[in-house]
PDB file of N, CA, C, O and CB in Angstrom:
ATOM      1  N   MET A   1       0.681  -0.866   0.221  1.00  0.00           N
ATOM      2  CA  MET A   1      -0.074  -0.027  -0.109  1.00  0.00           C
ATOM      3  C   MET A   1       1.021   1.436   0.091  1.00  0.00           C
ATOM      4  O   MET A   1       1.959   1.814   0.792  1.00  0.00           O
ATOM      5  CB  MET A   1      -1.474  -0.218   0.775  1.00  0.00           C
ATOM      6  N   ALA A   2       0.356   1.793  -0.784  1.00  0.00           N
ATOM      7  CA  ALA A   2       1.250   3.536  -0.840  1.00  0.00           C
ATOM      8  C   ALA A   2       1.306   3.856   0.436  1.00  0.00           C
ATOM      9  O   ALA A   2       0.585   3.256   1.233  1.00  0.00           O
ATOM     10  CB  ALA A   2       0.421   5.019  -1.672  1.00  0.00           C
ATOM     11  N   GLU A   3       2.113   4.790   0.826  1.00  0.00           N
ATOM     12  CA  GLU A   3       1.981   5.650   2.039  1.00  0.00           C
ATOM     13  C   GLU A   3       1.144   6.864   1.893  1.00  0.00           C
ATOM     14  O   GLU A   3       0.993   7.443   0.817  1.00  0.00           O
ATOM     15  CB  GLU A   3       3.289   6.085   2.481  1.00  0.00           C
ATOM     16  N   VAL A   4       0.639   7.205   2.941  1.00  0.00           N
ATOM     17  CA  VAL A   4      -0.118   8.314   2.762  1.00  0.00           C
ATOM     18  C   VAL A   4       0.358   9.697   3.820  1.00  0.00           C
ATOM     19  O   VAL A   4       0.638   9.704   5.019  1.00  0.00           O
ATOM     20  CB  VAL A   4      -1.632   7.780   3.006  1.00  0.00           C
ATOM     21  N   ILE A   5       0.320  10.544   3.050  1.00  0.00           N
ATOM     22  CA  ILE A   5       1.770  11.531   3.683  1.00  0.00           C
ATOM     23  C   ILE A   5       0.038  12.404   4.665  1.00  0.00           C
ATOM     24  O   ILE A   5      -0.559  13.017   3.780  1.00  0.00           O
ATOM     25  CB  ILE A   5       3.287  13.088   1.777  1.00  0.00           C
ATOM     26  N   ILE A   6      -0.573  12.524   5.748  1.00  0.00           N
ATOM     27  CA  ILE A   6      -1.684  12.760   6.602  1.00  0.00           C
ATOM     28  C   ILE A   6      -1.173  14.406   6.660  1.00  0.00           C
ATOM     29  O   ILE A   6      -2.046  15.242   6.425  1.00  0.00           O
ATOM     30  CB  ILE A   6      -1.780  11.711   8.192  1.00  0.00           C
ATOM     31  N   THR A   7       0.243  14.901   6.971  1.00  0.00           N
ATOM     32  CA  THR A   7       0.040  16.246   7.047  1.00  0.00           C
ATOM     33  C   THR A   7      -0.431  16.786   5.741  1.00  0.00           C
ATOM     34  O   THR A   7      -1.607  17.116   5.592  1.00  0.00           O
ATOM     35  CB  THR A   7       1.226  16.893   7.491  1.00  0.00           C
ATOM     36  N   ASP A   8       0.424  16.882   4.822  1.00  0.00           N
ATOM     37  CA  ASP A   8       0.176  16.996   3.415  1.00  0.00           C
ATOM     38  C   ASP A   8      -1.608  17.063   2.815  1.00  0.00           C
ATOM     39  O   ASP A   8      -1.986  17.988   2.096  1.00  0.00           O
ATOM     40  CB  ASP A   8       0.983  15.648   2.831  1.00  0.00           C
ATOM     41  N   ILE A   9      -2.540  15.927   3.265  1.00  0.00           N
ATOM     42  CA  ILE A   9      -3.672  16.256   3.427  1.00  0.00           C
ATOM     43  C   ILE A   9      -4.232  17.036   3.891  1.00  0.00           C
ATOM     44  O   ILE A   9      -5.056  17.793   3.378  1.00  0.00           O
ATOM     45  CB  ILE A   9      -4.026  15.768   3.675  1.00  0.00           C
ATOM     46  N   MET A  10      -3.791  16.961   5.185  1.00  0.00           N
ATOM     47  CA  MET A  10      -4.727  18.193   6.196  1.00  0.00           C
ATOM     48  C   MET A  10      -4.232  19.457   6.233  1.00  0.00           C
ATOM     49  O   MET A  10      -4.665  20.300   7.019  1.00  0.00           O
ATOM     50  CB  MET A  10      -4.807  17.898   7.794  1.00  0.00           C
ATOM     51  N   LYS A  11      -3.237  19.692   5.338  1.00  0.00           N
ATOM     52  CA  LYS A  11      -2.799  21.203   4.654  1.00  0.00           C
ATOM     53  C   LYS A  11      -3.753  21.515   3.385  1.00  0.00           C
ATOM     54  O   LYS A  11      -4.120  22.674   3.195  1.00  0.00           O
ATOM     55  CB  LYS A  11      -1.041  21.188   4.031  1.00  0.00           C
ATOM     56  N   ALA A  12      -4.025  20.802   2.793  1.00  0.00           N
ATOM     57  CA  ALA A  12      -4.718  20.918   1.525  1.00  0.00           C
ATOM     58  C   ALA A  12      -6.142  21.034   2.057  1.00  0.00           C
ATOM     59  O   ALA A  12      -6.768  22.031   1.696  1.00  0.00           O
ATOM     60  CB  ALA A  12      -4.464  19.652   0.467  1.00  0.00           C
ATOM     61  N   LEU A  13      -6.746  20.160   2.865  1.00  0.00           N
ATOM     62  CA  LEU A  13      -8.267  20.055   3.652  1.00  0.00           C
ATOM     63  C   LEU A  13      -8.243  21.372   4.525  1.00  0.00           C
ATOM     64  O   LEU A  13      -9.326  21.836   4.884  1.00  0.00           O
ATOM     65  CB  LEU A  13      -8.485  18.499   4.793  1.00  0.00           C
ATOM     66  N   LYS A  14      -7.526  21.754   4.745  1.00  0.00           N
ATOM     67  CA  LYS A  14      -7.515  23.234   5.677  1.00  0.00           C
ATOM     68  C   LYS A  14      -7.649  24.493   4.938  1.00  0.00           C
ATOM     69  O   LYS A  14      -8.324  25.488   5.199  1.00  0.00           O
ATOM     70  CB  LYS A  14      -6.115  23.463   6.482  1.00  0.00           C
ATOM     71  N   ALA A  15      -6.578  24.144   3.605  1.00  0.00           N
ATOM     72  CA  ALA A  15      -6.961  25.165   2.695  1.00  0.00           C
ATOM     73  C   ALA A  15      -7.750  25.181   1.759  1.00  0.00           C
ATOM     74  O   ALA A  15      -7.608  26.046   0.895  1.00  0.00           O
ATOM     75  CB  ALA A  15      -6.204  25.525   2.218  1.00  0.00           C
ATOM     76  N   VAL A  16      -8.937  24.109   1.657  1.00  0.00           N
ATOM     77  CA  VAL A  16     -10.162  24.256   1.072  1.00  0.00           C
ATOM     78  C   VAL A  16     -11.265  24.621   2.462  1.00  0.00           C
ATOM     79  O   VAL A  16     -12.409  25.053   2.322  1.00  0.00           O
ATOM     80  CB  VAL A  16     -10.506  22.774   0.154  1.00  0.00           C
ATOM     81  N   SER A  17     -10.809  24.421   3.362  1.00  0.00           N
ATOM     82  CA  SER A  17     -11.952  24.961   4.088  1.00  0.00           C
ATOM     83  C   SER A  17     -11.956  26.582   4.437  1.00  0.00           C
ATOM     84  O   SER A  17     -12.916  27.247   4.826  1.00  0.00           O
ATOM     85  CB  SER A  17     -12.024  24.160   5.391  1.00  0.00           C
ATOM     86  N   HIS A  18     -10.821  26.950   4.225  1.00  0.00           N
ATOM     87  CA  HIS A  18     -10.802  28.443   4.245  1.00  0.00           C
ATOM     88  C   HIS A  18     -10.685  29.328   2.977  1.00  0.00           C
ATOM     89  O   HIS A  18     -10.199  30.445   2.801  1.00  0.00           O
ATOM     90  CB  HIS A  18      -9.740  28.797   5.033  1.00  0.00           C
ATOM     91  N   SER A  19     -11.519  28.129   1.864  1.00  0.00           N
ATOM     92  CA  SER A  19     -11.770  29.181   0.486  1.00  0.00           C
ATOM     93  C   SER A  19     -12.729  29.381   0.595  1.00  0.00           C
ATOM     94  O   SER A  19     -13.184  28.948   1.653  1.00  0.00           O
ATOM     95  CB  SER A  19     -11.621  28.883  -0.915  1.00  0.00           C
ATOM     96  N   ASN A  20     -13.762  30.149  -0.338  1.00  0.00           N
ATOM     97  CA  ASN A  20     -15.112  30.378  -0.744  1.00  0.00           C
ATOM     98  C   ASN A  20     -15.940  29.274  -0.964  1.00  0.00           C
ATOM     99  O   ASN A  20     -17.130  29.305  -0.648  1.00  0.00           O
ATOM    100  CB  ASN A  20     -15.140  31.083  -1.835  1.00  0.00           C
ATOM    101  N   ALA A  21     -15.277  28.053  -1.609  1.00  0.00           N
ATOM    102  CA  ALA A  21     -16.195  27.050  -2.000  1.00  0.00           C
ATOM    103  C   ALA A  21     -17.117  26.528  -0.663  1.00  0.00           C
ATOM    104  O   ALA A  21     -16.579  26.165   0.383  1.00  0.00           O
ATOM    105  CB  ALA A  21     -15.316  25.836  -2.684  1.00  0.00           C
ATOM    106  N   ASN A  22     -18.320  26.546  -0.827  1.00  0.00           N
ATOM    107  CA  ASN A  22     -19.180  26.041  -0.019  1.00  0.00           C
ATOM    108  C   ASN A  22     -19.145  24.667  -0.233  1.00  0.00           C
ATOM    109  O   ASN A  22     -19.499  23.939   0.694  1.00  0.00           O
ATOM    110  CB  ASN A  22     -20.398  26.588  -0.144  1.00  0.00           C
ATOM    111  N   ASP A  23     -18.541  23.855  -1.988  1.00  0.00           N
ATOM    112  CA  ASP A  23     -18.581  22.460  -1.834  1.00  0.00           C
ATOM    113  C   ASP A  23     -17.394  22.243  -2.896  1.00  0.00           C
ATOM    114  O   ASP A  23     -17.171  22.911  -3.906  1.00  0.00           O
ATOM    115  CB  ASP A  23     -20.127  21.704  -2.140  1.00  0.00           C
ATOM    116  N   VAL A  24     -16.698  21.137  -2.401  1.00  0.00           N
ATOM    117  CA  VAL A  24     -15.733  20.357  -3.048  1.00  0.00           C
ATOM    118  C   VAL A  24     -15.633  19.199  -3.811  1.00  0.00           C
ATOM    119  O   VAL A  24     -15.392  18.222  -3.103  1.00  0.00           O
ATOM    120  CB  VAL A  24     -15.150  20.148  -2.399  1.00  0.00           C
ATOM    121  N   ASN A  25     -15.722  18.973  -4.902  1.00  0.00           N
ATOM    122  CA  ASN A  25     -15.808  17.315  -5.488  1.00  0.00           C
ATOM    123  C   ASN A  25     -14.638  17.455  -5.911  1.00  0.00           C
ATOM    124  O   ASN A  25     -14.220  18.452  -6.500  1.00  0.00           O
ATOM    125  CB  ASN A  25     -16.947  16.717  -6.715  1.00  0.00           C
ATOM    126  N   ILE A  26     -13.807  16.131  -5.552  1.00  0.00           N
ATOM    127  CA  ILE A  26     -12.740  15.487  -5.945  1.00  0.00           C
ATOM    128  C   ILE A  26     -12.856  14.442  -6.660  1.00  0.00           C
ATOM    129  O   ILE A  26     -13.631  13.598  -6.210  1.00  0.00           O
ATOM    130  CB  ILE A  26     -12.101  15.215  -5.089  1.00  0.00           C
ATOM    131  N   ARG A  27     -12.198  14.145  -7.907  1.00  0.00           N
ATOM    132  CA  ARG A  27     -12.620  12.518  -8.611  1.00  0.00           C
ATOM    133  C   ARG A  27     -11.057  12.502  -8.924  1.00  0.00           C
ATOM    134  O   ARG A  27     -10.402  13.515  -9.166  1.00  0.00           O
ATOM    135  CB  ARG A  27     -13.995  12.321 -10.328  1.00  0.00           C
ATOM    136  N   TYR A  28     -10.532  11.140  -8.881  1.00  0.00           N
ATOM    137  CA  TYR A  28      -9.487  10.877  -9.609  1.00  0.00           C
ATOM    138  C   TYR A  28      -9.119   9.458 -10.422  1.00  0.00           C
ATOM    139  O   TYR A  28      -8.930   8.307 -10.027  1.00  0.00           O
ATOM    140  CB  TYR A  28      -8.613  11.156  -8.775  1.00  0.00           C
ATOM    141  N   ASP A  29      -9.108  10.099 -11.774  1.00  0.00           N
ATOM    142  CA  ASP A  29      -8.853   8.792 -12.702  1.00  0.00           C
ATOM    143  C   ASP A  29      -7.880   8.171 -12.854  1.00  0.00           C
ATOM    144  O   ASP A  29      -7.034   8.474 -13.696  1.00  0.00           O
ATOM    145  CB  ASP A  29      -9.016   8.888 -13.795  1.00  0.00           C
ATOM    146  N   LYS A  30      -7.791   7.161 -12.065  1.00  0.00           N
ATOM    147  CA  LYS A  30      -6.659   6.602 -11.791  1.00  0.00           C
ATOM    148  C   LYS A  30      -5.594   6.010 -12.818  1.00  0.00           C
ATOM    149  O   LYS A  30      -4.371   5.978 -12.681  1.00  0.00           O
ATOM    150  CB  LYS A  30      -7.022   5.758 -11.036  1.00  0.00           C
ATOM    151  N   ASP A  31      -6.470   5.490 -14.021  1.00  0.00           N
ATOM    152  CA  ASP A  31      -6.106   4.958 -15.581  1.00  0.00           C
ATOM    153  C   ASP A  31      -5.324   6.169 -16.134  1.00  0.00           C
ATOM    154  O   ASP A  31      -4.309   5.956 -16.798  1.00  0.00           O
ATOM    155  CB  ASP A  31      -7.594   4.594 -16.667  1.00  0.00           C
ATOM    156  N   ALA A  32      -5.794   7.579 -15.866  1.00  0.00           N
ATOM    157  CA  ALA A  32      -5.321   8.735 -16.830  1.00  0.00           C
ATOM    158  C   ALA A  32      -4.624   9.117 -15.836  1.00  0.00           C
ATOM    159  O   ALA A  32      -3.843   9.986 -16.223  1.00  0.00           O
ATOM    160  CB  ALA A  32      -6.314   9.851 -17.552  1.00  0.00           C
ATOM    161  N   ASP A  33      -4.487   8.855 -14.486  1.00  0.00           N
ATOM    162  CA  ASP A  33      -3.815   9.717 -13.373  1.00  0.00           C
ATOM    163  C   ASP A  33      -3.770  11.292 -13.662  1.00  0.00           C
ATOM    164  O   ASP A  33      -2.747  11.955 -13.830  1.00  0.00           O
ATOM    165  CB  ASP A  33      -2.292   9.213 -13.178  1.00  0.00           C
ATOM    166  N   VAL A  34      -5.044  11.736 -13.682  1.00  0.00           N
ATOM    167  CA  VAL A  34      -5.853  13.130 -13.763  1.00  0.00           C
ATOM    168  C   VAL A  34      -6.689  13.211 -12.331  1.00  0.00           C
ATOM    169  O   VAL A  34      -7.532  12.438 -11.876  1.00  0.00           O
ATOM    170  CB  VAL A  34      -7.027  13.164 -15.224  1.00  0.00           C
ATOM    171  N   MET A  35      -6.151  14.403 -11.810  1.00  0.00           N
ATOM    172  CA  MET A  35      -7.209  14.406 -10.525  1.00  0.00           C
ATOM    173  C   MET A  35      -8.429  15.672 -11.063  1.00  0.00           C
ATOM    174  O   MET A  35      -7.818  16.662 -11.465  1.00  0.00           O
ATOM    175  CB  MET A  35      -6.201  14.967  -8.725  1.00  0.00           C
ATOM    176  N   TYR A  36      -9.229  15.763 -11.110  1.00  0.00           N
ATOM    177  CA  TYR A  36     -10.267  16.581 -11.157  1.00  0.00           C
ATOM    178  C   TYR A  36     -11.084  16.815 -10.020  1.00  0.00           C
ATOM    179  O   TYR A  36     -11.914  16.059  -9.516  1.00  0.00           O
ATOM    180  CB  TYR A  36     -10.964  16.209 -12.047  1.00  0.00           C
ATOM    181  N   VAL A  37     -10.588  18.477  -9.526  1.00  0.00           N
ATOM    182  CA  VAL A  37     -11.197  19.298  -8.120  1.00  0.00           C
ATOM    183  C   VAL A  37     -12.317  20.376  -8.972  1.00  0.00           C
ATOM    184  O   VAL A  37     -11.912  21.066  -9.908  1.00  0.00           O
ATOM    185  CB  VAL A  37      -9.646  20.401  -7.014  1.00  0.00           C
ATOM    186  N   SER A  38     -14.130  20.418  -8.385  1.00  0.00           N
ATOM    187  CA  SER A  38     -14.608  21.131  -8.636  1.00  0.00           C
ATOM    188  C   SER A  38     -14.816  22.168  -7.327  1.00  0.00           C
ATOM    189  O   SER A  38     -14.761  21.729  -6.178  1.00  0.00           O
ATOM    190  CB  SER A  38     -15.462  20.580  -9.283  1.00  0.00           C
ATOM    191  N   PHE A  39     -15.015  23.331  -7.566  1.00  0.00           N
ATOM    192  CA  PHE A  39     -15.553  24.044  -6.566  1.00  0.00           C
ATOM    193  C   PHE A  39     -17.210  24.426  -6.684  1.00  0.00           C
ATOM    194  O   PHE A  39     -17.762  25.297  -7.356  1.00  0.00           O
ATOM    195  CB  PHE A  39     -14.692  25.244  -6.503  1.00  0.00           C
ATOM    196  N   GLY A  40     -17.617  23.690  -6.005  1.00  0.00           N
ATOM    197  CA  GLY A  40     -19.367  23.642  -5.935  1.00  0.00           C
ATOM    198  C   GLY A  40     -19.496  22.592  -6.476  1.00  0.00           C
ATOM    199  O   GLY A  40     -18.728  21.667  -6.211  1.00  0.00           O
ATOM    200  N   PRO A  41     -20.664  22.444  -7.519  1.00  0.00           N
ATOM    201  CA  PRO A  41     -21.137  21.180  -8.547  1.00  0.00           C
ATOM    202  C   PRO A  41     -20.438  21.511  -9.431  1.00  0.00           C
ATOM    203  O   PRO A  41     -20.236  22.650  -9.852  1.00  0.00           O
ATOM    204  CB  PRO A  41     -22.633  20.944  -9.077  1.00  0.00           C
ATOM    205  N   PRO A  42     -19.660  19.705 -10.073  1.00  0.00           N
ATOM    206  CA  PRO A  42     -18.875  20.405 -11.507  1.00  0.00           C
ATOM    207  C   PRO A  42     -19.896  20.779 -12.229  1.00  0.00           C
ATOM    208  O   PRO A  42     -21.003  20.330 -11.933  1.00  0.00           O
ATOM    209  CB  PRO A  42     -17.896  19.417 -12.519  1.00  0.00           C
ATOM    210  N   VAL A  43     -19.784  21.473 -13.078  1.00  0.00           N
ATOM    211  CA  VAL A  43     -20.148  22.446 -14.078  1.00  0.00           C
ATOM    212  C   VAL A  43     -19.332  22.764 -15.584  1.00  0.00           C
ATOM    213  O   VAL A  43     -18.174  23.179 -15.641  1.00  0.00           O
ATOM    214  CB  VAL A  43     -20.126  23.622 -13.301  1.00  0.00           C
ATOM    215  N   PRO A  44     -20.047  22.526 -16.563  1.00  0.00           N
ATOM    216  CA  PRO A  44     -19.061  22.606 -17.959  1.00  0.00           C
ATOM    217  C   PRO A  44     -18.205  24.126 -17.845  1.00  0.00           C
ATOM    218  O   PRO A  44     -18.858  25.166 -17.759  1.00  0.00           O
ATOM    219  CB  PRO A  44     -20.204  22.591 -19.647  1.00  0.00           C
ATOM    220  N   ALA A  45     -16.617  24.152 -17.854  1.00  0.00           N
ATOM    221  CA  ALA A  45     -16.216  25.507 -18.298  1.00  0.00           C
ATOM    222  C   ALA A  45     -16.545  26.087 -19.254  1.00  0.00           C
ATOM    223  O   ALA A  45     -17.036  25.509 -20.223  1.00  0.00           O
ATOM    224  CB  ALA A  45     -15.206  25.654 -18.429  1.00  0.00           C
ATOM    225  N   ASP A  46     -16.353  27.329 -19.202  1.00  0.00           N
ATOM    226  CA  ASP A  46     -17.099  28.314 -20.299  1.00  0.00           C
ATOM    227  C   ASP A  46     -15.552  28.764 -20.847  1.00  0.00           C
ATOM    228  O   ASP A  46     -15.488  29.281 -21.962  1.00  0.00           O
ATOM    229  CB  ASP A  46     -18.333  29.858 -19.543  1.00  0.00           C
ATOM    230  N   ASP A  47     -14.410  28.583 -20.127  1.00  0.00           N
ATOM    231  CA  ASP A  47     -12.923  28.669 -20.799  1.00  0.00           C
ATOM    232  C   ASP A  47     -11.808  28.306 -19.803  1.00  0.00           C
ATOM    233  O   ASP A  47     -12.200  28.216 -18.639  1.00  0.00           O
ATOM    234  CB  ASP A  47     -12.590  30.214 -21.350  1.00  0.00           C
ATOM    235  N   SER A  48     -10.601  28.096 -20.001  1.00  0.00           N
ATOM    236  CA  SER A  48      -9.357  27.356 -18.938  1.00  0.00           C
ATOM    237  C   SER A  48      -8.550  28.103 -19.506  1.00  0.00           C
ATOM    238  O   SER A  48      -8.774  28.718 -20.549  1.00  0.00           O
ATOM    239  CB  SER A  48      -8.869  25.621 -18.916  1.00  0.00           C
ATOM    240  N   GLU A  49      -7.441  28.116 -18.806  1.00  0.00           N
ATOM    241  CA  GLU A  49      -6.194  28.157 -18.739  1.00  0.00           C
ATOM    242  C   GLU A  49      -4.928  27.509 -18.305  1.00  0.00           C
ATOM    243  O   GLU A  49      -4.926  27.492 -17.074  1.00  0.00           O
ATOM    244  CB  GLU A  49      -6.206  28.797 -18.435  1.00  0.00           C
ATOM    245  N   LEU A  50      -4.024  27.055 -18.713  1.00  0.00           N
ATOM    246  CA  LEU A  50      -3.098  26.392 -18.309  1.00  0.00           C
ATOM    247  C   LEU A  50      -1.858  26.852 -17.757  1.00  0.00           C
ATOM    248  O   LEU A  50      -1.038  27.366 -18.518  1.00  0.00           O
ATOM    249  CB  LEU A  50      -2.921  25.772 -19.106  1.00  0.00           C
ATOM    250  N   GLY A  51      -1.639  26.749 -16.672  1.00  0.00           N
ATOM    251  CA  GLY A  51      -0.877  27.442 -15.572  1.00  0.00           C
ATOM    252  C   GLY A  51       0.372  26.989 -15.807  1.00  0.00           C
ATOM    253  O   GLY A  51       0.583  25.913 -16.367  1.00  0.00           O
ATOM    254  N   ASP A  52       1.435  27.905 -15.329  1.00  0.00           N
ATOM    255  CA  ASP A  52       3.094  27.615 -15.522  1.00  0.00           C
ATOM    256  C   ASP A  52       3.000  26.360 -14.812  1.00  0.00           C
ATOM    257  O   ASP A  52       3.892  25.604 -15.196  1.00  0.00           O
ATOM    258  CB  ASP A  52       4.348  28.805 -14.787  1.00  0.00           C
ATOM    259  N   ASP A  53       2.049  25.701 -13.668  1.00  0.00           N
ATOM    260  CA  ASP A  53       2.272  24.492 -13.227  1.00  0.00           C
ATOM    261  C   ASP A  53       1.529  23.479 -13.917  1.00  0.00           C
ATOM    262  O   ASP A  53       0.678  22.885 -13.254  1.00  0.00           O
ATOM    263  CB  ASP A  53       2.055  24.455 -11.949  1.00  0.00           C
ATOM    264  N   ASP A  54       1.660  23.218 -14.923  1.00  0.00           N
ATOM    265  CA  ASP A  54       0.841  22.081 -15.850  1.00  0.00           C
ATOM    266  C   ASP A  54      -0.497  21.906 -15.287  1.00  0.00           C
ATOM    267  O   ASP A  54      -0.899  20.753 -15.444  1.00  0.00           O
ATOM    268  CB  ASP A  54       1.568  20.538 -15.879  1.00  0.00           C
ATOM    269  N   VAL A  55      -1.598  22.945 -14.473  1.00  0.00           N
ATOM    270  CA  VAL A  55      -2.640  22.791 -13.702  1.00  0.00           C
ATOM    271  C   VAL A  55      -3.602  23.439 -14.608  1.00  0.00           C
ATOM    272  O   VAL A  55      -3.423  24.651 -14.734  1.00  0.00           O
ATOM    273  CB  VAL A  55      -2.503  23.337 -12.294  1.00  0.00           C
ATOM    274  N   LEU A  56      -4.489  22.974 -15.210  1.00  0.00           N
ATOM    275  CA  LEU A  56      -5.367  23.271 -15.880  1.00  0.00           C
ATOM    276  C   LEU A  56      -6.421  23.867 -15.390  1.00  0.00           C
ATOM    277  O   LEU A  56      -7.243  23.100 -14.888  1.00  0.00           O
ATOM    278  CB  LEU A  56      -5.612  22.455 -16.403  1.00  0.00           C
ATOM    279  N   TYR A  57      -6.753  25.352 -15.365  1.00  0.00           N
ATOM    280  CA  TYR A  57      -7.730  25.882 -14.097  1.00  0.00           C
ATOM    281  C   TYR A  57      -8.590  26.324 -15.174  1.00  0.00           C
ATOM    282  O   TYR A  57      -8.255  26.909 -16.204  1.00  0.00           O
ATOM    283  CB  TYR A  57      -7.160  27.193 -12.808  1.00  0.00           C
ATOM    284  N   ARG A  58     -10.244  25.807 -14.633  1.00  0.00           N
ATOM    285  CA  ARG A  58     -11.481  26.139 -15.659  1.00  0.00           C
ATOM    286  C   ARG A  58     -11.944  26.662 -15.152  1.00  0.00           C
ATOM    287  O   ARG A  58     -12.020  26.505 -13.933  1.00  0.00           O
ATOM    288  CB  ARG A  58     -12.344  25.402 -16.228  1.00  0.00           C
ATOM    289  N   TYR A  59     -12.788  28.017 -16.097  1.00  0.00           N
ATOM    290  CA  TYR A  59     -13.812  29.378 -15.529  1.00  0.00           C
ATOM    291  C   TYR A  59     -15.015  29.348 -15.863  1.00  0.00           C
ATOM    292  O   TYR A  59     -15.331  28.617 -16.802  1.00  0.00           O
ATOM    293  CB  TYR A  59     -13.487  30.764 -15.999  1.00  0.00           C
ATOM    294  N   LYS A  60     -15.686  29.875 -15.408  1.00  0.00           N
ATOM    295  CA  LYS A  60     -17.416  29.685 -15.580  1.00  0.00           C
ATOM    296  C   LYS A  60     -17.556  31.365 -15.329  1.00  0.00           C
ATOM    297  O   LYS A  60     -17.513  31.894 -14.219  1.00  0.00           O
ATOM    298  CB  LYS A  60     -18.465  28.402 -14.106  1.00  0.00           C
ATOM    299  N   ASP A  61     -17.726  32.041 -16.563  1.00  0.00           N
ATOM    300  CA  ASP A  61     -18.305  33.451 -16.244  1.00  0.00           C
ATOM    301  C   ASP A  61     -17.515  34.480 -15.224  1.00  0.00           C
ATOM    302  O   ASP A  61     -17.934  35.345 -14.455  1.00  0.00           O
ATOM    303  CB  ASP A  61     -19.707  33.206 -15.618  1.00  0.00           C
ATOM    304  N   GLY A  62     -16.003  33.945 -15.596  1.00  0.00           N
ATOM    305  CA  GLY A  62     -14.943  34.717 -14.907  1.00  0.00           C
ATOM    306  C   GLY A  62     -14.877  34.320 -13.632  1.00  0.00           C
ATOM    307  O   GLY A  62     -14.718  35.129 -12.717  1.00  0.00           O
ATOM    308  N   GLU A  63     -14.963  33.372 -13.494  1.00  0.00           N
ATOM    309  CA  GLU A  63     -14.407  32.872 -11.892  1.00  0.00           C
ATOM    310  C   GLU A  63     -14.213  30.811 -11.467  1.00  0.00           C
ATOM    311  O   GLU A  63     -15.093  29.954 -11.553  1.00  0.00           O
ATOM    312  CB  GLU A  63     -15.996  33.659 -10.600  1.00  0.00           C
ATOM    313  N   VAL A  64     -12.951  30.667 -11.097  1.00  0.00           N
ATOM    314  CA  VAL A  64     -12.739  29.566 -11.298  1.00  0.00           C
ATOM    315  C   VAL A  64     -13.928  28.391 -10.788  1.00  0.00           C
ATOM    316  O   VAL A  64     -14.556  28.501  -9.735  1.00  0.00           O
ATOM    317  CB  VAL A  64     -11.509  29.500 -10.779  1.00  0.00           C
ATOM    318  N   VAL A  65     -14.033  27.662 -11.415  1.00  0.00           N
ATOM    319  CA  VAL A  65     -14.984  26.176 -10.970  1.00  0.00           C
ATOM    320  C   VAL A  65     -13.975  25.125 -10.749  1.00  0.00           C
ATOM    321  O   VAL A  65     -14.250  24.114 -10.103  1.00  0.00           O
ATOM    322  CB  VAL A  65     -16.150  25.515 -12.294  1.00  0.00           C
ATOM    323  N   GLY A  66     -12.858  25.328 -11.246  1.00  0.00           N
ATOM    324  CA  GLY A  66     -12.196  24.003 -10.613  1.00  0.00           C
ATOM    325  C   GLY A  66     -10.858  23.622 -11.397  1.00  0.00           C
ATOM    326  O   GLY A  66     -10.797  24.254 -12.451  1.00  0.00           O
ATOM    327  N   LEU A  67      -9.980  22.938 -11.231  1.00  0.00           N
ATOM    328  CA  LEU A  67      -8.762  22.580 -11.732  1.00  0.00           C
ATOM    329  C   LEU A  67      -8.783  20.608 -12.586  1.00  0.00           C
ATOM    330  O   LEU A  67      -9.445  19.626 -12.250  1.00  0.00           O
ATOM    331  CB  LEU A  67      -7.663  22.831 -10.151  1.00  0.00           C
ATOM    332  N   THR A  68      -8.249  20.699 -13.169  1.00  0.00           N
ATOM    333  CA  THR A  68      -7.637  19.575 -13.529  1.00  0.00           C
ATOM    334  C   THR A  68      -6.207  19.184 -13.550  1.00  0.00           C
ATOM    335  O   THR A  68      -5.480  19.982 -14.143  1.00  0.00           O
ATOM    336  CB  THR A  68      -7.994  19.440 -14.519  1.00  0.00           C
ATOM    337  N   VAL A  69      -5.655  18.169 -13.053  1.00  0.00           N
ATOM    338  CA  VAL A  69      -4.390  18.126 -12.347  1.00  0.00           C
ATOM    339  C   VAL A  69      -3.339  16.955 -13.006  1.00  0.00           C
ATOM    340  O   VAL A  69      -2.709  16.074 -12.421  1.00  0.00           O
ATOM    341  CB  VAL A  69      -4.739  17.817 -10.753  1.00  0.00           C
ATOM    342  N   THR A  70      -3.393  17.258 -14.294  1.00  0.00           N
ATOM    343  CA  THR A  70      -2.660  15.924 -14.861  1.00  0.00           C
ATOM    344  C   THR A  70      -1.454  15.389 -14.205  1.00  0.00           C
ATOM    345  O   THR A  70      -0.819  15.944 -13.309  1.00  0.00           O
ATOM    346  CB  THR A  70      -2.209  16.134 -16.247  1.00  0.00           C
ATOM    347  N   HIS A  71      -1.216  14.278 -14.736  1.00  0.00           N
ATOM    348  CA  HIS A  71       0.522  13.350 -14.123  1.00  0.00           C
ATOM    349  C   HIS A  71       0.286  13.573 -12.359  1.00  0.00           C
ATOM    350  O   HIS A  71       1.148  14.282 -11.839  1.00  0.00           O
ATOM    351  CB  HIS A  71       2.671  14.573 -14.827  1.00  0.00           C
ATOM    352  N   PHE A  72      -0.476  13.190 -11.705  1.00  0.00           N
ATOM    353  CA  PHE A  72      -1.216  13.598 -10.210  1.00  0.00           C
ATOM    354  C   PHE A  72      -0.015  12.570  -9.579  1.00  0.00           C
ATOM    355  O   PHE A  72       0.846  13.074  -8.858  1.00  0.00           O
ATOM    356  CB  PHE A  72      -3.330  13.067  -9.860  1.00  0.00           C
ATOM    357  N   SER A  73       0.001  11.769  -9.741  1.00  0.00           N
ATOM    358  CA  SER A  73       1.002  10.597  -9.008  1.00  0.00           C
ATOM    359  C   SER A  73       2.332  11.292  -9.093  1.00  0.00           C
ATOM    360  O   SER A  73       2.892  11.332  -7.997  1.00  0.00           O
ATOM    361  CB  SER A  73       1.091   8.939  -9.860  1.00  0.00           C
ATOM    362  N   GLU A  74       2.914  11.778  -9.950  1.00  0.00           N
ATOM    363  CA  GLU A  74       3.979  12.093  -9.988  1.00  0.00           C
ATOM    364  C   GLU A  74       4.051  13.495  -9.181  1.00  0.00           C
ATOM    365  O   GLU A  74       5.242  13.797  -9.112  1.00  0.00           O
ATOM    366  CB  GLU A  74       4.366  12.016 -11.304  1.00  0.00           C
ATOM    367  N   ARG A  75       3.321  14.384  -8.600  1.00  0.00           N
ATOM    368  CA  ARG A  75       3.370  15.699  -7.951  1.00  0.00           C
ATOM    369  C   ARG A  75       3.573  15.345  -6.400  1.00  0.00           C
ATOM    370  O   ARG A  75       3.656  16.248  -5.567  1.00  0.00           O
ATOM    371  CB  ARG A  75       1.967  16.605  -8.255  1.00  0.00           C
TER     372      ARG A  75
END
């Protein structure tokens, strides 16, 4: 079984709890090694931007509605 780093998970959860998101949905596609994070219910984005960190930031009406993190297991 892979080691789970609880302190890293707790830091991430704390960051989410301090965000403006009322609901966070997370889905991991193991075959594609992609993590999908939606702030609020998953909705289709009307725009997106690939950041310098190779994370795809998804927007709806100018607000970030989610992230797509590729090669998740390597990060």
